[in-house]
N, C-alpha and C positions, 0 to 999 in steps of 0.2 A: 279460629277454631276449624274452619273448613280446610285451611292450607295444612293444618297438623294431621287431620284424618287422611288427607290425600298423600301426604308425607309418609305417614305409617303404613298405608296400604301399598304404596310404591316399594318401600323398604321390604315389607313381608313378601311381596311378589318377586322382587329381585333376589332374595334369599331362597325363596322356594324354588324359583326357576333354576338358580345355580345348583341346589341340592340334587335336583333331577340328574344332572349331569355327573354327580359323584355316587350315583346309586349302583348297586349291583347290577353287573351286565353291561355297564357302559365300556365302550372301547376308546382309548385315548391314543392319538396319533400327533406326532410333532417333532420338535427338536429345535436346535439352535445352530447357529453358525457365527463365524466372524463377519457376518453380513457382506460377504463378497471376498474380494482379493485385497490383501494389503500389498502396496507397492511402496516400500520405504527407502530412502536413500540418505546418506550423510555426507557432510563435507566437514573438513577440519582445517585449522590453520595454527601454525606455531608462531607465537609473538605477533610481529606486525607483518607478516608474510600474507600472501593471497590464500584464499580458500582453495583446498585441493578436493577432488571428487573422492569419496570414500566408497564404502560397500553399498550394494543395492540388495533389499531383501524383499522377496516374494512369498506370501505365506497364504494358505487356505485351510480352514478347519469346518468340520460339518459334524454334528451330533443328532443324528435321528433317534427317536424313540417310539416304541409301539407297546401298549400295555391294555390291561383288562381290569375293571373293578370286580374283583373277587368277592367283595362284601362292600356294603355302603362306606363311602369315604376312605377306602383302601384299594389302591391299584398297584399291580406288579407287572413287569414285562421286560423287554430286551432293550437295551441301550448299545449303540455302536459309536465310537469316537474315531474319526479319521482326520489326520493332520499331515500336511505337506508343506515343507518350505525350502527355498533355495537362496543362498547368500553368495553374492558375486562381487568381486573387485578386480582390479587390474591382473594381478597374478594369482588369484584365489578364487576357488568356486567349491562351495559345499551344499550338498542336497541331503534332506532327511525326510522320512515319512514314518507314520506308525498308524496302526489300527488296534483298537481296544474293544472288545466285545464282552458283555456281561449283563446280568439282571440289574434291575432297579426297582425300588418299591417307593411309593408315596402315600402319605397319610394327610388327609385334608381336615382342616378345622375351619368351617365357613370357606372364605376364599383363600385363606393362608394354607400353605403345605409344607410338609417336610420331606425331603427325599434322600435316600442313600443309594449309591451304585457300588459294585464291584466289577472288576474286569480283568480278563487275560489278553494278551495279544503279542504283537511282534513289532519291532522297529528296524529300520535299516537306514544307514547313512553312509555318504561317501565324500572325500573331499580331495582337492589337489595334492595335498601333501600325505594323505593316507594310502596305505597298501591295499587296494581292493575295497570290497563292500563290508562294512561292520554290520552284523545282525545281532540283535539283542532280544531277550524274552522279557515281556513286560507284565507287570501285576499293578493294579491300581485300585484306588477307592476314593469316594467322594461323599461328602455330607453337606446338605444344603437346605435353604429355606426359601420360599418365594410366595409370590401372591398372583392370583389370577384376575387379570382384568378382562372382563368379558366385553368383547366386541360385537357379538351377536349371541344368540341362544346356543350356539355350538363352537364358537371360536373364541379362544382367549389368548391375550398377549400376556407373557408371564416373565417378569423381572425376577431373577434368582441370584442369591448370593451363596457361594459354596466354598468349601476347603476341599482341595484336591491333593492327592499324594500319588505319584507315579514311580515305581522302581524298575530299573532297566538293569538286567544281568547278562553279562557276555563272559563266558569262562569264569575267572575268578574276580572280576570287576563288578562291583555293584554301584550304580548311580541312583540317588533318590532325588526327585524334585517335587516340590510341594508348595502351596501357598493359597491365598484367597483369589477369587475371581468373581466378577459380576457378569451375568449372562442375560441375554433378552431372547426368549423363545417364543414360538408360536405353536398353539396346541388346538386340535380338533376333538371335540367329544361327540361321539357317536352312541346315542342311546337307542334302546329298543322301540 
């Protein structure tokens, strides 16, 4: 009986403590990254031959966010997505980068949350076989759901699954990219 009462009090304290961080007036800061740089290389072989070096890919992405709880359990703010990559092989090199900026909104139900973002931005790419630098206008949106794992009173590690769609337009050519992704973010909740 004593363990049950302690468990109930602990659960009530945890829910109450977290609810304080989703109250009106709290500032939310954080974001996700691909957790550093990716250095990927590949090798290939045909039949019984030896493996030959292929291309090498280096990439980096960062997605910071800053927001404010305008009412209990509802935060809105600004999101920025930055991505850079370089693909290099013997006679080929390609680089690309983009930035996408726009608002986001989050709604919390206990430690679960739902998030939506929209954004506008630009991309540029260049390769050994292209003539000059290609520049594109970007539009994008994302819908996701996540869970806040509280590491302390004000810091949360937040796994999130989302669907993202990005459209790039250059003159008459439109390219759409979309799909599911899983992110791991770190957020700080600064309450009054």
